[in-house]
Backbone as CSV, one residue per row, in Angstrom:
resi,resn,N_x,N_y,N_z,CA_x,CA_y,CA_z,C_x,C_y,C_z
1,MET,-10.362,21.505,-22.123,-10.054,21.718,-20.715,-10.094,20.384,-19.979
2,LEU,-9.109,20.155,-19.110,-8.990,18.923,-18.352,-9.160,19.221,-16.862
3,VAL,-10.021,18.457,-16.196,-10.287,18.656,-14.770,-9.965,17.372,-14.023
4,ALA,-9.155,17.480,-12.967,-8.804,16.328,-12.136,-8.906,16.730,-10.664
5,ALA,-8.679,15.755,-9.793,-8.705,16.038,-8.354,-7.346,16.511,-7.865
6,GLU,-6.266,15.867,-8.353,-4.929,16.139,-7.851,-3.977,16.492,-8.998
7,PRO,-3.000,17.367,-8.747,-2.026,17.707,-9.790,-1.287,16.501,-10.354
8,ARG,-1.014,15.481,-9.516,-0.237,14.333,-10.004,-0.967,13.556,-11.087
9,GLU,-2.277,13.723,-11.191,-3.010,13.031,-12.244,-2.660,13.572,-13.636
10,PHE,-2.036,14.745,-13.687,-1.595,15.331,-14.955,-0.142,14.994,-15.293
11,ALA,0.562,14.304,-14.408,2.006,14.120,-14.569,2.367,13.448,-15.893
12,GLY,1.623,12.423,-16.280,1.927,11.726,-17.522,1.766,12.612,-18.743
13,LEU,0.750,13.447,-18.742,0.539,14.362,-19.860,1.581,15.472,-19.859
14,LEU,1.891,16.019,-18.703,2.838,17.131,-18.630,4.225,16.739,-19.128
15,ARG,4.588,15.482,-18.985,5.883,15.031,-19.501,5.952,15.152,-21.026
16,ARG,4.815,15.197,-21.654,4.746,15.295,-23.110,4.570,16.738,-23.590
17,CYS,4.453,17.663,-22.654,4.092,19.040,-23.003,5.300,19.981,-22.988
18,ARG,5.128,21.087,-23.659,6.105,22.181,-23.612,5.343,23.473,-23.332
19,GLY,6.111,24.499,-23.012,5.488,25.797,-22.771,4.540,25.813,-21.598
20,ARG,4.895,25.102,-20.534,4.028,25.083,-19.351,3.957,26.466,-18.719
21,ARG,2.760,26.809,-18.287,2.582,28.111,-17.660,1.560,27.996,-16.529
22,ARG,1.899,28.574,-15.393,0.974,28.582,-14.257,-0.143,29.577,-14.510
23,LEU,-1.359,29.209,-14.111,-2.518,30.070,-14.288,-2.971,30.617,-12.935
24,ALA,-3.286,31.887,-12.902,-3.710,32.528,-11.653,-5.216,32.377,-11.458
25,TRP,-5.676,31.145,-11.505,-7.093,30.852,-11.288,-7.314,30.561,-9.796
26,PRO,-8.476,30.910,-9.252,-8.759,30.639,-7.834,-9.174,29.189,-7.589
27,VAL,-8.269,28.271,-7.953,-8.424,26.847,-7.678,-7.112,26.357,-7.074
28,HIS,-7.105,25.103,-6.629,-5.898,24.590,-5.958,-4.677,24.605,-6.869
29,TRP,-4.849,24.225,-8.140,-3.718,24.092,-9.070,-4.241,24.267,-10.487
30,ALA,-3.559,25.062,-11.298,-3.978,25.248,-12.692,-2.766,25.546,-13.557
31,ARG,-2.712,24.907,-14.719,-1.621,25.098,-15.659,-2.170,25.077,-17.084
32,THR,-1.400,25.643,-17.998,-1.654,25.475,-19.420,-0.353,25.059,-20.082
33,ALA,-0.454,24.248,-21.125,0.728,23.748,-21.825,0.308,23.275,-23.207
34,GLU,1.301,23.034,-24.062,1.035,22.600,-25.430,1.643,21.223,-25.687
35,SER,0.942,20.436,-26.503,1.449,19.136,-26.925,0.774,18.761,-28.237
36,GLY,1.570,18.363,-29.218,1.018,17.933,-30.496,0.210,18.993,-31.206
37,GLY,0.599,20.244,-31.040,-0.117,21.319,-31.693,-1.407,21.723,-31.012
38,ARG,-1.656,21.184,-29.831,-2.870,21.530,-29.077,-2.504,22.188,-27.765
39,ARG,-3.334,23.121,-27.333,-3.154,23.738,-26.024,-4.122,23.100,-25.044
40,PHE,-3.561,22.673,-23.908,-4.367,22.081,-22.847,-4.474,23.066,-21.684
41,TRP,-5.687,23.167,-21.152,-5.939,23.931,-19.929,-6.265,22.910,-18.852
42,MET,-5.520,22.934,-17.738,-5.619,21.906,-16.713,-5.931,22.518,-15.351
43,ALA,-6.851,21.894,-14.635,-7.193,22.368,-13.291,-7.403,21.180,-12.365
44,ALA,-6.822,21.250,-11.174,-7.029,20.259,-10.119,-7.496,21.014,-8.878
45,ASN,-8.644,20.606,-8.353,-9.229,21.386,-7.259,-9.688,20.528,-6.091
46,GLY,-9.156,19.300,-5.995,-9.525,18.442,-4.877,-10.560,17.407,-5.261
47,ALA,-10.679,16.391,-4.398,-11.607,15.293,-4.652,-13.043,15.721,-4.395
48,GLY,-13.948,15.138,-5.170,-15.369,15.388,-4.968,-15.997,16.191,-6.098
49,ALA,-17.261,15.908,-6.358,-17.975,16.535,-7.468,-18.079,18.048,-7.318
50,ALA,-18.288,18.531,-6.099,-18.458,19.976,-5.902,-17.169,20.733,-6.207
51,HIS,-16.033,20.210,-5.772,-14.751,20.869,-6.043,-14.453,20.871,-7.541
52,ALA,-14.777,19.764,-8.217,-14.556,19.686,-9.657,-15.463,20.667,-10.396
53,ALA,-16.710,20.763,-9.964,-17.639,21.699,-10.597,-17.158,23.139,-10.433
54,GLN,-16.616,23.453,-9.278,-16.077,24.791,-9.041,-14.950,25.107,-10.011
55,ALA,-14.098,24.121,-10.286,-12.994,24.321,-11.232,-13.523,24.644,-12.630
56,VAL,-14.588,23.978,-13.031,-15.188,24.255,-14.337,-15.727,25.676,-14.389
57,ASP,-16.410,26.102,-13.333,-16.977,27.458,-13.302,-15.895,28.528,-13.375
58,VAL,-14.729,28.233,-12.828,-13.608,29.169,-12.911,-13.006,29.168,-14.314
59,ALA,-12.840,27.981,-14.886,-12.087,27.841,-16.128,-12.853,28.268,-17.373
60,VAL,-14.134,27.984,-17.430,-14.875,28.235,-18.679,-14.818,29.692,-19.121
61,PRO,-15.076,30.665,-18.251,-14.969,32.057,-18.708,-13.538,32.456,-19.078
62,ALA,-12.561,31.770,-18.471,-11.162,32.149,-18.684,-10.579,31.592,-19.971
63,CYS,-10.964,30.364,-20.348,-10.309,29.739,-21.503,-11.247,29.361,-22.637
64,ARG,-12.558,29.457,-22.424,-13.531,29.165,-23.478,-13.222,27.832,-24.176
65,PRO,-13.264,26.707,-23.453,-12.832,25.428,-24.033,-13.822,24.875,-25.057
66,ASP,-13.285,24.099,-25.998,-14.121,23.402,-26.972,-14.722,22.129,-26.386
67,ALA,-14.064,21.578,-25.363,-14.526,20.368,-24.697,-14.040,20.387,-23.260
68,ILE,-14.755,19.678,-22.398,-14.371,19.557,-20.994,-14.213,18.077,-20.680
69,VAL,-13.062,17.727,-20.105,-12.746,16.326,-19.822,-12.520,16.142,-18.325
70,SER,-13.295,15.252,-17.718,-13.013,14.825,-16.351,-12.026,13.674,-16.452
71,MET,-10.801,13.895,-15.994,-9.770,12.860,-16.097,-9.154,12.597,-14.727
72,GLY,-8.534,11.430,-14.590,-7.884,11.133,-13.319,-7.981,9.671,-12.963
73,PHE,-7.885,9.399,-11.662,-7.839,8.030,-11.172,-9.242,7.487,-10.926
74,CYS,-9.342,6.156,-10.964,-10.605,5.500,-10.616,-10.304,4.147,-9.985
75,GLY,-11.312,3.617,-9.312,-11.241,2.258,-8.800,-12.009,1.340,-9.737
76,ALA,-11.482,0.155,-9.980,-12.167,-0.796,-10.849,-13.344,-1.438,-10.115
77,LEU,-14.447,-1.599,-10.832,-15.574,-2.406,-10.355,-15.636,-3.724,-11.120
78,ASP,-15.215,-3.677,-12.373,-15.154,-4.880,-13.200,-13.872,-5.642,-12.851
79,PRO,-13.983,-6.906,-12.434,-12.785,-7.672,-12.064,-11.782,-7.846,-13.205
80,ALA,-12.225,-7.628,-14.453,-11.314,-7.779,-15.588,-10.362,-6.602,-15.740
81,LEU,-10.667,-5.473,-15.113,-9.819,-4.291,-15.235,-8.558,-4.443,-14.386
82,ARG,-7.453,-3.943,-14.925,-6.176,-3.987,-14.234,-5.637,-2.574,-14.028
83,VAL,-4.659,-2.435,-13.151,-4.046,-1.130,-12.884,-3.516,-0.538,-14.195
84,GLY,-3.858,0.715,-14.429,-3.405,1.412,-15.627,-4.347,1.312,-16.801
85,ASP,-5.369,0.452,-16.728,-6.355,0.398,-17.808,-7.114,1.717,-17.875
86,VAL,-7.336,2.198,-19.082,-8.072,3.443,-19.288,-9.538,3.123,-19.554
87,VAL,-10.414,3.823,-18.839,-11.863,3.660,-18.972,-12.464,4.978,-19.443
88,VAL,-13.254,4.920,-20.503,-13.984,6.091,-20.990,-15.458,5.861,-20.725
89,ALA,-16.107,6.833,-20.092,-17.503,6.674,-19.730,-18.387,6.586,-20.964
90,ALA,-19.291,5.620,-20.962,-20.249,5.462,-22.053,-21.415,6.426,-21.864
91,GLY,-22.189,6.582,-22.920,-23.400,7.393,-22.833,-23.194,8.849,-23.157
92,GLY,-21.973,9.253,-23.406,-21.687,10.644,-23.731,-20.767,10.720,-24.931
93,GLN,-19.987,11.773,-24.992,-19.042,11.948,-26.088,-17.928,10.905,-25.983
94,GLN,-17.482,10.420,-27.137,-16.418,9.417,-27.177,-15.217,9.961,-27.956
95,PRO,-14.034,9.958,-27.345,-12.845,10.418,-28.062,-12.364,9.381,-29.065
96,ALA,-11.711,9.858,-30.110,-11.067,8.960,-31.065,-9.615,8.832,-30.661
97,GLY,-9.170,7.612,-30.367,-7.794,7.490,-29.922,-7.405,6.083,-29.546
98,PRO,-6.428,5.933,-28.650,-5.873,4.631,-28.293,-6.904,3.689,-27.680
99,ALA,-6.508,2.432,-27.544,-7.393,1.410,-26.995,-7.797,1.740,-25.560
100,HIS,-9.044,1.436,-25.235,-9.564,1.702,-23.898,-10.821,0.865,-23.692
101,ARG,-11.283,0.811,-22.447,-12.576,0.209,-22.145,-13.625,1.302,-22.111
102,CYS,-14.798,0.979,-22.591,-15.904,1.930,-22.581,-17.054,1.324,-21.785
103,GLY,-17.599,2.098,-20.853,-18.699,1.589,-20.037,-19.094,2.593,-18.979
104,GLY,-19.937,2.160,-18.066,-20.412,3.051,-17.022,-19.332,3.414,-16.027
105,VAL,-19.298,4.683,-15.656,-18.401,5.180,-14.615,-19.269,5.841,-13.552
106,MET,-19.220,5.337,-12.345,-20.073,5.813,-11.259,-19.342,6.838,-10.397
107,THR,-20.012,7.949,-10.102,-19.471,8.954,-9.190,-20.085,8.767,-7.811
108,VAL,-19.239,8.667,-6.783,-19.709,8.596,-5.397,-19.018,9.695,-4.600
109,ASP,-19.474,9.926,-3.379,-18.960,11.044,-2.584,-17.885,10.626,-1.582
110,HIS,-17.291,9.443,-1.799,-16.281,8.941,-0.880,-15.411,7.936,-1.620
111,VAL,-14.307,7.541,-1.002,-13.453,6.504,-1.570,-14.113,5.144,-1.352
112,ALA,-14.245,4.363,-2.415,-14.747,2.989,-2.290,-13.616,2.140,-1.707
113,GLN,-13.706,1.841,-0.431,-12.576,1.291,0.329,-12.404,-0.222,0.223
114,THR,-13.491,-0.954,0.008,-13.418,-2.406,0.148,-13.883,-3.132,-1.108
115,ALA,-13.413,-4.372,-1.243,-13.857,-5.216,-2.354,-15.361,-5.458,-2.266
116,ALA,-15.890,-5.561,-1.045,-17.324,-5.794,-0.888,-18.139,-4.611,-1.391
117,GLU,-17.693,-3.390,-1.077,-18.416,-2.212,-1.568,-18.329,-2.129,-3.091
118,LYS,-17.167,-2.424,-3.656,-17.014,-2.381,-5.104,-17.922,-3.406,-5.782
119,ALA,-18.047,-4.582,-5.173,-18.930,-5.603,-5.732,-20.381,-5.133,-5.714
120,ALA,-20.772,-4.448,-4.649,-22.142,-3.922,-4.569,-22.375,-2.847,-5.623
121,LEU,-21.381,-1.981,-5.835,-21.514,-0.935,-6.851,-21.514,-1.538,-8.255
122,ARG,-20.811,-2.627,-8.440,-20.754,-3.301,-9.741,-22.134,-3.764,-10.188
123,ALA,-23.038,-4.024,-9.216,-24.392,-4.470,-9.546,-25.140,-3.463,-10.413
124,SER,-24.681,-2.199,-10.395,-25.303,-1.171,-11.243,-24.924,-1.337,-12.713
125,GLY,-23.896,-2.142,-12.982,-23.403,-2.315,-14.340,-22.199,-1.455,-14.667
126,ALA,-21.799,-0.577,-13.748,-20.662,0.310,-13.993,-19.353,-0.475,-14.006
127,LEU,-18.395,0.029,-14.792,-17.067,-0.564,-14.854,-16.145,-0.045,-13.771
128,ALA,-16.344,1.233,-13.389,-15.388,1.894,-12.501,-16.103,2.912,-11.628
129,VAL,-15.411,3.317,-10.554,-15.967,4.284,-9.611,-14.951,5.390,-9.365
130,GLU,-15.437,6.623,-9.242,-14.575,7.773,-8.964,-15.401,8.826,-8.251
131,MET,-14.869,10.053,-8.096,-15.525,11.025,-7.229,-15.841,12.380,-7.867
132,GLU,-15.469,12.612,-9.125,-15.607,13.964,-9.678,-16.471,14.097,-10.930
133,ALA,-16.577,13.059,-11.731,-17.110,13.204,-13.090,-18.519,13.780,-13.139
134,ALA,-19.388,13.392,-12.219,-20.768,13.886,-12.255,-20.821,15.405,-12.080
135,GLY,-19.934,15.928,-11.225,-19.893,17.381,-11.037,-19.438,18.103,-12.281
136,VAL,-18.445,17.546,-12.974,-17.946,18.147,-14.212,-19.002,18.043,-15.307
137,ALA,-19.649,16.880,-15.404,-20.671,16.673,-16.435,-21.814,17.662,-16.295
138,GLY,-22.236,17.903,-15.060,-23.336,18.842,-14.837,-23.016,20.254,-15.290
139,ARG,-21.808,20.703,-15.019,-21.422,22.059,-15.422,-21.190,22.139,-16.931
140,ALA,-20.642,21.080,-17.528,-20.466,21.059,-18.981,-21.822,21.162,-19.678
141,GLU,-22.808,20.444,-19.152,-24.157,20.527,-19.721,-24.723,21.939,-19.579
142,TYR,-24.502,22.552,-18.432,-24.986,23.912,-18.191,-24.413,24.886,-19.220
143,TYR,-23.122,24.745,-19.516,-22.467,25.665,-20.452,-22.640,25.245,-21.915
144,GLY,-23.230,24.074,-22.145,-23.408,23.604,-23.510,-22.114,23.204,-24.189
145,ILE,-21.170,22.647,-23.425,-19.858,22.249,-23.941,-19.761,20.727,-23.914
146,PRO,-19.256,20.091,-24.974,-19.123,18.632,-24.978,-18.312,18.122,-23.784
147,PHE,-18.793,17.031,-23.196,-18.171,16.463,-22.004,-17.629,15.071,-22.299
148,PHE,-16.434,14.795,-21.771,-15.814,13.476,-21.847,-15.361,13.071,-20.446
149,CYS,-15.341,11.779,-20.192,-14.832,11.260,-18.917,-13.803,10.181,-19.217
150,VAL,-12.545,10.422,-18.819,-11.441,9.501,-19.074,-10.737,9.224,-17.745
151,LYS,-10.738,7.978,-17.330,-10.143,7.611,-16.050,-9.171,6.446,-16.218
152,SER,-8.221,6.334,-15.298,-7.274,5.225,-15.306,-7.296,4.533,-13.945
153,VAL,-7.250,3.223,-13.969,-7.436,2.403,-12.765,-6.198,2.434,-11.871
154,THR,-6.425,2.712,-10.588,-5.349,2.641,-9.595,-5.553,1.501,-8.599
155,ASP,-6.781,1.014,-8.440,-7.028,-0.104,-7.534,-8.057,-1.037,-8.168
156,THR,-7.810,-2.317,-8.064,-8.639,-3.308,-8.729,-9.899,-3.625,-7.919
157,ALA,-10.807,-4.347,-8.569,-12.096,-4.642,-7.937,-11.945,-5.471,-6.667
158,GLY,-10.946,-6.335,-6.625,-10.770,-7.196,-5.457,-9.932,-6.610,-4.346
159,GLN,-9.499,-5.360,-4.513,-8.596,-4.744,-3.534,-9.359,-4.030,-2.436
160,THR,-8.965,-4.288,-1.185,-9.502,-3.595,-0.021,-8.372,-2.811,0.631
161,PHE,-8.635,-1.552,0.952,-7.619,-0.710,1.580,-7.614,-0.900,3.096
162,THR,-6.423,-1.025,3.654,-6.265,-1.038,5.106,-6.362,0.380,5.658
163,VAL,-5.740,1.317,4.983,-5.777,2.728,5.389,-7.160,3.297,5.146
164,ASP,-7.654,4.059,6.094,-8.967,4.690,5.959,-8.812,6.041,5.255
165,PHE,-8.916,6.028,3.938,-8.750,7.258,3.176,-9.909,8.231,3.389
166,ASN,-11.077,7.725,3.677,-12.209,8.623,3.909,-12.032,9.437,5.178
167,GLN,-11.428,8.822,6.192,-11.147,9.554,7.424,-10.113,10.649,7.181
168,ALA,-9.240,10.424,6.205,-8.167,11.383,5.904,-8.594,12.475,4.937
169,LEU,-9.782,12.341,4.324,-10.230,13.318,3.332,-10.746,14.574,4.023
170,ARG,-10.088,15.705,3.765,-10.461,16.968,4.395,-11.596,17.637,3.623
171,CYS,-12.177,18.651,4.220,-13.299,19.349,3.587,-12.875,20.118,2.343
172,ASP,-11.568,20.375,2.176,-11.097,21.069,0.974,-10.838,20.110,-0.186
173,GLY,-11.132,18.828,0.024,-10.979,17.859,-1.041,-9.598,17.233,-1.139
174,HIS,-8.751,17.477,-0.169,-7.399,16.916,-0.185,-7.224,15.943,0.982
175,PHE,-6.340,14.967,0.770,-6.114,13.935,1.781,-4.990,14.361,2.713
176,GLY,-5.265,14.316,4.005,-4.278,14.724,5.002,-3.212,13.660,5.204
177,THR,-1.960,14.010,4.963,-0.859,13.047,5.090,-0.753,12.505,6.510
178,ILE,-0.902,13.377,7.490,-0.799,12.942,8.891,-1.906,11.948,9.222
179,SER,-3.105,12.190,8.740,-4.220,11.270,8.992,-3.972,9.915,8.340
180,ILE,-3.412,9.927,7.133,-3.097,8.670,6.454,-2.056,7.884,7.250
181,LEU,-1.018,8.578,7.722,0.033,7.906,8.492,-0.509,7.372,9.816
182,LYS,-1.378,8.125,10.470,-1.971,7.659,11.723,-2.790,6.392,11.497
183,SER,-3.521,6.361,10.387,-4.309,5.179,10.071,-3.393,3.991,9.767
184,ALA,-2.304,4.258,9.050,-1.382,3.189,8.683,-0.676,2.599,9.894
185,ILE,-0.375,3.424,10.879,0.338,2.958,12.074,-0.470,1.902,12.830
186,GLY,-1.787,1.931,12.680,-2.634,0.943,13.347,-2.405,-0.477,12.847
187,ASN,-1.910,-0.616,11.623,-1.622,-1.937,11.060,-0.438,-1.795,10.105
188,PRO,0.748,-1.449,10.642,1.866,-1.021,9.794,2.376,-2.080,8.829
189,TRP,2.376,-3.358,9.237,2.947,-4.397,8.378,2.129,-4.595,7.110
190,LYS,0.861,-4.257,7.182,-0.008,-4.371,6.012,-0.183,-3.033,5.305
191,ALA,-0.328,-1.955,6.098,-0.679,-0.657,5.527,0.461,-0.015,4.747
192,PHE,1.678,-0.048,5.273,2.771,0.648,4.586,3.147,0.002,3.242
193,PRO,3.224,-1.343,3.148,3.402,-1.935,1.823,2.254,-1.595,0.871
194,GLU,1.051,-1.522,1.424,-0.122,-1.155,0.611,0.028,0.257,0.049
195,LEU,0.476,1.195,0.874,0.678,2.568,0.410,1.767,2.634,-0.657
196,PHE,2.813,1.826,-0.491,3.887,1.783,-1.490,3.341,1.276,-2.822
197,ARG,2.558,0.207,-2.776,1.981,-0.347,-4.006,1.014,0.636,-4.655
198,LEU,0.257,1.348,-3.833,-0.676,2.333,-4.378,0.080,3.453,-5.075
199,GLY,1.198,3.875,-4.498,2.013,4.891,-5.155,2.499,4.417,-6.521
200,GLN,2.928,3.149,-6.597,3.341,2.590,-7.878,2.179,2.554,-8.865
201,SER,1.011,2.175,-8.368,-0.171,2.105,-9.232,-0.545,3.476,-9.764
202,CYS,-0.427,4.497,-8.928,-0.739,5.858,-9.367,0.230,6.318,-10.454
203,ARG,1.495,5.935,-10.329,2.465,6.305,-11.363,2.147,5.625,-12.698
204,ILE,1.725,4.373,-12.631,1.315,3.682,-13.859,0.096,4.360,-14.461
205,ALA,-0.873,4.702,-13.610,-2.111,5.321,-14.093,-1.856,6.690,-14.711
206,THR,-0.948,7.473,-14.125,-0.656,8.784,-14.725,-0.013,8.617,-16.089
207,ARG,0.825,7.588,-16.243,1.471,7.361,-17.535,0.449,6.976,-18.604
208,THR,-0.452,6.049,-18.268,-1.428,5.630,-19.269,-2.423,6.742,-19.580
209,LEU,-2.770,7.539,-18.573,-3.629,8.706,-18.820,-2.959,9.680,-19.779
210,GLY,-1.689,9.983,-19.513,-0.960,10.916,-20.365,-0.853,10.398,-21.792
211,ASP,-0.563,9.103,-21.945,-0.483,8.517,-23.281,-1.824,8.607,-23.998
212,PHE,-2.887,8.351,-23.269,-4.217,8.364,-23.886,-4.607,9.780,-24.306
213,ILE,-4.503,10.727,-23.382,-4.910,12.105,-23.683,-4.093,12.665,-24.837
214,ALA,-2.787,12.407,-24.839,-1.921,12.926,-25.896,-2.229,12.267,-27.238
215,GLY,-2.730,11.050,-27.211,-2.928,10.316,-28.449,-4.328,10.334,-29.010
216,CYS,-5.246,11.014,-28.356,-6.632,11.007,-28.837,-7.083,12.402,-29.237
217,ARG,-8.259,12.467,-29.816,-8.879,13.724,-30.200,-10.270,13.806,-29.594
218,PHE,-10.526,14.926,-28.946,-11.828,15.118,-28.317,-12.751,15.929,-29.230
């Protein structure tokens, strides 16, 4: 079973799949599909550990997974990481598959917006920061199911966002488009190119995530 915040985080994997089917689960988005002789169960329920944990509680009784994977986007804390690099969290289960970085992945309850904040978080020794994995890990432990964390970098350690994504994050775990645009209008010459580059980075990250998930074994 794969858990992410947004449906687009599955785009790279879905391009490799056949037999896609929508699931009537009480989460924001859920699909099942096959690739390489394996069936994947996918759920996206918004940003944040609580929303991700809710997706696990819905999915486990429905699909009885052999493993639970928190997958999706992350911000780099290690300056050596580049957009599209895949990071697998250390200290837990390790998949056998394509090349990746292995190390600490920190879960926080907000978007790490600035290079200064990322540098402070890096002091913990973590390679990357994201918002869901701790919630998924806790529920996987509760159910006694092996847990994996696989993330792909969308923003580097030295990158600071002009747009205030935390202000745009709604209580349902989704980012409000109008709020993002309002924030961008405050500094349009910097913010709109930044949003364009972030969109490109997300497309790269979905591709590398899809390649990794399709090419490894959990």
